[in-house]
C-alpha positions in Angstrom: 49.1 170.9 47.5 47.0 174.0 47.8 46.4 174.8 51.5 42.7 175.1 51.0 42.4 171.8 49.2 44.6 170.2 51.9 42.1 171.5 54.5 39.2 170.3 52.5 40.7 166.8 52.4 41.2 166.8 56.1 37.6 167.7 56.7 36.5 164.9 54.3 38.7 162.4 56.1 37.3 163.4 59.5 33.7 163.1 58.2 34.4 159.7 56.7 36.1 158.5 59.8 32.9 159.0 61.8 30.2 158.6 59.2 31.8 156.2 56.6 32.3 156.6 52.9 29.1 155.1 51.4 30.3 154.3 47.9 29.6 150.5 47.7 29.0 149.6 44.1 26.9 146.6 45.0 24.4 148.9 46.8 24.2 151.9 44.6 24.8 150.6 41.1 22.3 148.4 39.4 19.8 148.1 36.5 20.0 151.3 34.4 16.9 153.3 34.9 16.1 152.0 38.4 15.1 155.0 40.5 15.2 153.1 43.9 12.5 153.2 46.5 11.7 156.9 47.0 11.4 158.3 43.5 14.9 158.9 42.0 16.7 162.1 41.0 13.5 164.2 40.8 12.3 163.3 44.3 12.5 165.6 47.3 14.2 162.8 49.2 17.2 162.8 46.8 17.5 166.5 47.2 17.4 166.5 51.0 19.4 163.3 51.7 22.0 164.2 49.1 23.0 167.1 51.3 25.3 165.5 53.8 25.6 168.7 55.8 21.9 168.7 56.4 21.7 165.0 57.3 24.6 165.5 59.7 23.0 168.5 61.3 19.8 166.6 61.9 21.4 163.4 63.1 21.7 164.0 66.8 18.2 165.5 67.1 16.7 162.5 65.3 18.4 160.0 67.5 17.5 161.8 70.7 13.9 162.1 69.7 13.7 158.4 68.9 15.0 157.4 72.4 12.5 159.7 74.1 10.1 156.8 73.8 11.1 154.6 76.8 10.5 151.4 74.9 13.0 152.5 72.2 15.4 153.7 74.8 15.2 150.3 76.7 16.0 148.4 73.5 19.0 150.7 72.7 20.3 150.6 76.3 19.9 146.9 76.9 20.6 145.4 73.4 22.6 147.7 71.3 26.4 148.4 70.9 26.3 152.1 71.2 28.7 152.1 74.2 31.3 149.7 72.7 30.9 150.6 69.0 29.6 154.1 68.7 31.3 154.9 65.4 29.9 151.7 63.8 26.4 152.6 65.1 26.7 156.1 63.6 27.8 154.7 60.3 25.0 152.1 60.3 22.4 154.8 61.0 23.6 157.1 58.3 24.0 154.1 56.0 20.4 153.1 56.4 19.2 156.6 55.4 21.5 156.7 52.4 20.9 153.1 51.3 17.1 153.3 51.4 17.3 156.6 49.5 20.0 156.0 46.9 20.4 152.2 46.8 19.0 150.2 43.9 15.5 148.8 44.5 16.8 145.3 45.3 19.6 146.6 47.6 17.4 149.0 49.5 14.7 146.4 49.9 17.3 143.9 51.2 18.7 146.3 53.8 15.2 147.0 55.1 14.7 143.3 55.5 18.0 142.8 57.3 17.2 145.5 59.8 13.8 144.0 60.4 15.4 140.6 61.0 17.8 142.1 63.5 15.0 143.9 65.3 13.0 140.6 65.5 15.3 139.5 68.3 15.0 142.8 70.3 12.5 142.6 73.1 12.5 142.8 76.8 11.2 144.7 79.8 11.6 148.5 80.5 12.8 149.7 83.9 9.2 150.6 84.7 8.2 146.9 84.1 6.5 147.5 80.8 7.4 144.9 78.1 8.7 146.1 74.7 9.5 144.7 71.3 11.3 146.4 68.5 8.9 145.2 65.9 6.0 147.0 67.5 4.4 148.8 64.5 3.9 152.0 66.4 7.5 152.1 67.7 8.7 151.4 64.2 6.6 154.3 62.9 8.0 156.6 65.6 11.7 155.7 65.0 11.2 156.1 61.2 9.4 159.4 61.5 12.0 161.1 63.7 14.6 161.0 60.9 12.7 162.7 58.1 11.1 165.1 60.6 14.6 166.3 61.7 16.1 166.4 58.2 13.1 168.3 56.7 13.4 170.9 59.4 17.1 171.2 59.0 16.9 171.7 55.3 14.1 174.2 55.6 16.2 176.2 58.1 19.7 175.9 56.7 19.4 175.4 53.0 16.1 176.8 51.5 12.5 177.1 52.6 10.4 174.1 51.6 6.8 174.7 50.5 4.0 172.8 52.1 3.6 170.7 49.0 7.3 169.8 49.0 7.2 168.8 52.7 4.1 166.6 52.0 5.9 165.0 49.0 9.0 164.3 51.0 7.1 162.7 53.9 5.1 160.7 51.4 8.2 159.4 49.7 9.8 158.5 53.1 6.6 156.8 54.3 7.3 154.1 51.7 10.5 153.2 53.6 8.7 153.4 57.0 5.9 151.0 55.9 8.3 148.6 54.4 10.1 148.6 57.7 6.9 147.6 59.5 5.6 150.9 60.7 1.9 151.5 60.8 0.3 155.0 60.6 3.5 156.5 59.2 2.8 160.2 58.5 2.6 161.1 54.8 2.0 164.8 55.2 2.8 167.7 57.6 -0.7 167.6 59.1 -0.4 163.8 59.7 3.1 164.4 61.2 1.8 167.0 63.6 -1.1 164.7 64.6 1.2 161.7 65.0 3.7 163.6 67.2 0.9 164.9 69.5 -0.5 161.4 69.8 2.9 159.9 70.8 4.0 162.9 72.9 2.3 161.7 76.2 4.3 158.5 76.0 7.6 160.3 75.8 9.8 160.6 78.8 13.3 161.0 80.1 14.6 158.3 82.6 18.0 157.3 83.8 18.6 155.3 80.7 17.9 158.4 78.6 20.1 160.6 80.7 22.9 158.1 80.5 22.5 157.9 76.7 22.7 161.7 76.3 25.7 161.9 78.6 27.4 159.3 76.5 26.8 161.3 73.3 28.4 164.3 74.9 31.1 162.7 77.0 31.6 159.1 76.2 35.0 157.9 75.1 35.3 156.7 71.4 37.8 153.9 70.7 39.3 154.3 74.1 40.1 158.0 73.6 39.4 160.1 76.7 37.2 163.2 76.1 38.8 166.4 77.3 36.9 169.5 78.6 37.0 171.3 75.2 35.6 168.4 73.3 32.9 167.8 75.9 31.9 171.5 75.7 31.8 171.2 71.9 29.7 168.0 72.0 27.2 169.5 74.4 27.0 172.6 72.2 26.5 170.3 69.2 23.7 168.4 70.8 21.9 171.6 71.9 22.4 173.0 68.4 20.9 169.9 66.7 18.0 169.9 69.2 17.1 173.4 68.1 15.5 171.7 65.2 13.0 170.1 67.5 10.1 171.7 69.5 10.9 173.6 72.7 9.0 171.0 74.7 11.5 168.3 73.5 14.5 170.5 74.3 13.2 171.2 77.8 12.3 167.6 78.4 15.9 166.5 77.5 17.6 169.4 79.3 19.1 170.5 75.9 17.4 173.9 75.7 19.8 176.8 75.6 17.5 178.8 77.9 18.2 182.3 76.6 18.0 184.2 73.3 21.7 185.0 73.2 22.8 181.3 73.6 20.3 180.2 70.9 21.5 182.9 68.5 25.2 181.8 69.1 24.2 178.1 68.6 22.4 178.9 65.4 25.4 180.7 64.0 27.7 177.8 64.9 25.3 175.3 63.3 25.1 177.3 60.1 28.9 177.5 60.0 29.2 173.8 60.4 26.6 173.1 57.7 28.4 175.5 55.3 31.8 173.8 55.9 30.5 170.3 55.4 28.6 171.3 52.3 31.8 172.9 50.9 33.9 169.9 51.7 31.3 167.3 50.4 29.2 169.0 47.7 28.0 165.6 46.5 27.9 162.2 48.3 29.6 159.3 46.4 26.4 157.2 46.7 24.3 160.0 45.2 26.6 160.3 42.2 26.6 156.5 41.6 22.8 156.3 42.0 22.2 159.2 39.7 24.2 157.5 37.0 22.2 154.3 37.6 18.8 156.0 37.6 19.5 158.1 34.5 21.3 155.3 32.6 24.4 157.5 32.2 27.7 155.7 31.7 30.1 155.4 34.8 33.3 157.4 34.2 36.2 155.0 33.7 37.6 153.9 37.0 35.3 156.1 39.0 32.6 154.9 41.4 32.1 158.1 43.2 34.3 159.8 45.8 33.8 162.5 48.4 37.6 163.2 48.3 
């Protein structure tokens, strides 16, 4: 095998080991002509979410922003499996984004309903004594919004500039998913996003649960494998690189700001390199290929359901 192709296949295998494959026919096939929930092949959502490199670059920033709300962090800390099943959690998070974007309308609707059902059992008390429940409409809106916010920013920075109209279209498309998930006041434009973030910002904070969570992202063992000094350094660099997509106040609040121009420039180059490698290795997600054939009514190639490899 050609050495370059061999390297590409190794990169794909590493990506799928962490993020999953996402080629389930029962989710992405369906009634010919069904565009799914967010607008189909001509939508901005399909363009942005079909770029695995961008979604991956935005992932850590989106998750960290979500848990800056102490109520979200309490639910994750007390009632999730991020410590014992971090890979499964990563695959589920990516899967939710891809299924609600590229899944058939029935499949995407069902996955939103399943997530709401799971969240209906998540409630408790924060370390500061405040009660929380995962189905709080404002919390759901915040958790939903962090994902398209980070992805939109990553695409604008690392792929191509998005016009104001395109950003508004994208947020409007994604708001459909947020509202179906139970969120209220989900932003549908950049102006609404800015106003929403400023309204929520006073509630955001870093506590010991948050610090523990961020340390786990950077240093936690996965499947019993100890994390060596080099991997720890790379993970911390990756978290800081992803958080460069977020406002400086968020980087400073989390302790993930580089602090100087040279470090930010180096991190930016590294992020751009990672994005380029992932996009080269996975130019099209399997689920996007399957969904496009469904939405356009094109016949599925014999024996093929889509493959990143």
